[in-house]
C-alpha positions as CSV (number, residue, x, y, z in Angstrom):
1,M,-51.0,-4.6,58.7
2,G,-50.8,-0.9,59.5
3,A,-48.0,-0.5,62.0
4,V,-45.7,-3.0,60.3
5,G,-46.8,-3.1,56.7
6,L,-48.2,0.3,55.9
7,N,-45.9,2.4,58.1
8,G,-42.9,0.2,57.2
9,A,-43.6,0.7,53.5
10,T,-44.0,4.5,53.7
11,S,-40.7,4.7,55.5
12,E,-39.2,4.1,52.0
13,A,-40.5,7.5,50.9
14,K,-37.7,10.0,50.5
15,D,-39.5,13.0,52.0
16,A,-41.0,13.0,55.5
17,T,-44.1,15.0,54.3
18,E,-44.8,12.4,51.6
19,R,-44.3,9.6,54.2
20,T,-46.9,11.1,56.5
21,R,-49.3,11.8,53.6
22,L,-49.1,8.2,52.3
23,S,-49.4,6.7,55.8
24,S,-52.5,8.8,56.5
25,L,-54.1,7.9,53.2
26,G,-53.6,4.2,53.9
27,W,-55.0,4.4,57.4
28,K,-58.0,6.4,56.0
29,K,-58.7,3.6,53.5
30,W,-58.4,1.0,56.3
31,A,-60.7,2.8,58.8
32,P,-64.1,1.7,57.4
33,V,-63.0,-1.9,57.4
34,Q,-61.8,-1.7,61.0
35,A,-64.9,0.2,62.1
36,G,-67.1,-2.4,60.4
37,A,-65.3,-5.2,62.2
38,F,-65.8,-3.6,65.6
39,A,-69.4,-2.9,64.8
40,A,-70.1,-6.4,63.7
41,H,-68.3,-7.8,66.8
42,L,-70.3,-5.6,69.2
43,A,-73.6,-6.2,67.3
44,S,-73.2,-9.9,67.8
45,L,-73.2,-9.6,71.6
46,G,-77.0,-9.4,71.9
47,P,-77.9,-12.4,69.8
48,I,-75.1,-14.5,71.4
49,L,-76.3,-13.5,74.9
50,W,-79.9,-14.4,74.0
51,E,-79.0,-17.7,72.4
52,N,-76.8,-18.8,75.3
53,K,-78.8,-17.3,78.2
54,G,-79.3,-20.7,79.9
55,R,-75.6,-21.5,79.8
56,Y,-74.7,-18.0,81.2
57,A,-77.1,-18.5,84.1
58,A,-76.1,-22.1,84.8
59,Q,-72.3,-22.0,84.4
60,H,-70.3,-20.3,87.1
61,G,-68.1,-17.5,85.7
62,V,-69.4,-17.5,82.2
63,M,-71.3,-14.2,82.4
64,S,-68.5,-12.4,84.2
65,A,-66.0,-13.6,81.5
66,T,-68.4,-12.4,78.8
67,W,-68.6,-8.9,80.3
68,I,-64.8,-8.8,80.7
69,K,-64.3,-9.7,77.0
70,T,-66.9,-7.1,76.0
71,A,-65.1,-4.5,78.1
72,V,-61.8,-5.4,76.4
73,T,-63.4,-5.1,73.0
74,V,-64.9,-1.7,73.9
75,A,-61.6,-0.5,75.3
76,G,-59.9,-1.6,72.0
77,A,-62.5,0.3,70.0
78,G,-61.9,3.4,72.2
79,A,-58.1,3.1,71.7
80,T,-58.6,2.8,68.0
81,L,-60.8,5.9,68.0
82,Y,-58.3,7.8,70.0
83,A,-55.5,6.7,67.6
84,A,-57.7,7.9,64.7
85,V,-58.1,11.3,66.3
86,L,-54.4,11.6,66.8
87,G,-53.7,10.4,63.3
88,K,-56.0,13.1,61.9
89,K,-54.1,15.8,63.8
90,V,-50.8,14.5,62.4
91,D,-52.3,14.5,58.9
92,E,-53.5,18.1,59.3
93,L,-50.0,19.2,60.5
94,S,-48.3,17.8,57.4
């Protein structure tokens, strides 16, 4: 949505300052939705682990795959946070 849709749409603005302002405004509106999605995803880890504890213990490789997927999700959240910090700096410069 953002990289293609929002940034693509703001490229139609005639002024670079306006383009940056509109893009930053759109990303600010999207941030709570994205943060909520990450939070819900990570919050589901505990209940899912609890509900499937027998399968994790019995099936070879399931637990390690679960931790790998969790690490990828946390890395994605970290990259998103870093992008937000950089976006805020760009917004402040414009």
